[in-house]
Every structure is written in structure tokens, then in C-alpha cells.
KOLLUM-498936 format. One line per 8 residues: number of its first residue (from 1); their letters; for each residue x, z, y of C-alpha. Coordinates in steps of 0.05 Angstrom, whole numbers. Layout:
residues N
NUM	a	X,Z,Y | ...
//
This chain:
residues 106
1	xxxxxxxx	-219,377,11 | -276,365,62 | -346,381,39 | -394,323,56 | -462,341,26 | -495,400,-6 | -457,465,-11 | -408,496,-59
9	xxxxxxxx	-360,552,-76 | -285,546,-73 | -236,598,-100 | -161,592,-88 | -111,638,-124 | -38,634,-101 | 18,643,-152 | 27,717,-168
17	xxxxxxxx	98,714,-138 | 70,693,-70 | 41,762,-57 | -22,732,-26 | -94,749,-41 | -146,707,-77 | -193,673,-28 | -265,655,-43
25	xxxxxxxx	-307,615,6 | -375,582,8 | -366,512,36 | -419,473,75 | -421,406,110 | -356,386,145 | -318,449,125 | -247,443,100
33	xxxxxxxx	-209,477,44 | -133,471,40 | -105,481,-29 | -29,484,-31 | 12,459,-91 | 17,510,-146 | -46,548,-126 | -98,554,-181
41	xxxxxxxx	-166,535,-154 | -238,523,-173 | -296,490,-139 | -367,476,-160 | -436,463,-133 | -482,519,-159 | -544,491,-125 | -593,441,-153
49	xxxxxxxx	-565,383,-111 | -496,355,-129 | -443,367,-76 | -403,309,-48 | -333,320,-20 | -272,282,0 | -204,303,-25 | -135,283,1
57	xxxxxxxx	-83,294,-52 | -9,294,-35 | 38,275,-65 | 0,216,-93 | -13,206,-167 | -67,257,-185 | -121,208,-166 | -104,171,-230
65	xxxxxxxx	-123,234,-269 | -193,232,-240 | -201,157,-251 | -179,162,-324 | -224,223,-334 | -285,187,-306 | -272,124,-347 | -259,163,-410
73	xxxxxxxx	-320,209,-404 | -364,147,-397 | -348,130,-470 | -343,197,-506 | -395,211,-560 | -387,285,-569 | -365,349,-534 | -305,350,-581
81	xxxxxxxx	-283,281,-557 | -293,301,-484 | -250,363,-494 | -196,322,-529 | -195,273,-471 | -189,329,-420 | -133,362,-460 | -94,297,-465
89	xxxxxxxx	-101,282,-391 | -84,355,-373 | -20,349,-413 | 0,281,-383 | -14,302,-311 | 9,374,-318 | -57,405,-297 | -103,456,-329
97	xxxxxxxx	-175,434,-318 | -233,474,-345 | -308,462,-345 | -357,518,-335 | -402,527,-396 | -465,523,-353 | -444,459,-317 | -480,412,-365
105	xx	-417,369,-369 | -385,348,-435
//
């Protein structure tokens, strides 16, 4: 992931069996974060301005998760429906996505 605008925080937690430490970094313009497969991670833009970043995902396929999530969230009518959509996509794509309570997102 390459940060393009604004700033944000990124936390990467390797699998417990890897014996590596959790890394937390503040990312700014043009900085890079490498997130290896199987590593739990979070990223968010805590400032007033939304952050913009580019992500390269390999192997391919996860980009469909984000497309379906964006399309689905455009039509949800409640927080319950948004949560149900995320849970269904999480199950289908084998991910565990969470939304911070203070993010303002459904």
C-alpha cells in the first residue's frame, strides 16, 4: 500500500507463530507499507481529511471484495444491513474486516 494523500496509521500483526513483533507506523505521502499474507492489519485516517492510498494485492481476487463492498454499501438502508453485507463478504472472501465505531461508516 502506498499512501497518496493525507496521513494515516497502519498496524501490522504477524501470526503468533511467526515470533515477530507488532509494528505500528504513521504513514505520509509516498510512504509504503508491506503487508504479507496472513498478517492481521489495520489502517485508517484519523485526521479530518480522508486519506488516499494505492494498494497492490497479490494473488489477485481480493479487489472483488472491495468492489462488492462499495456497491453493496451504496444501497444499504441500515447499520444492520451494512453489517450483514460485510459478514457475508467476509465469509465468501475469507477475511475478517472490522469498522471502528468512531469511523462514521455503516
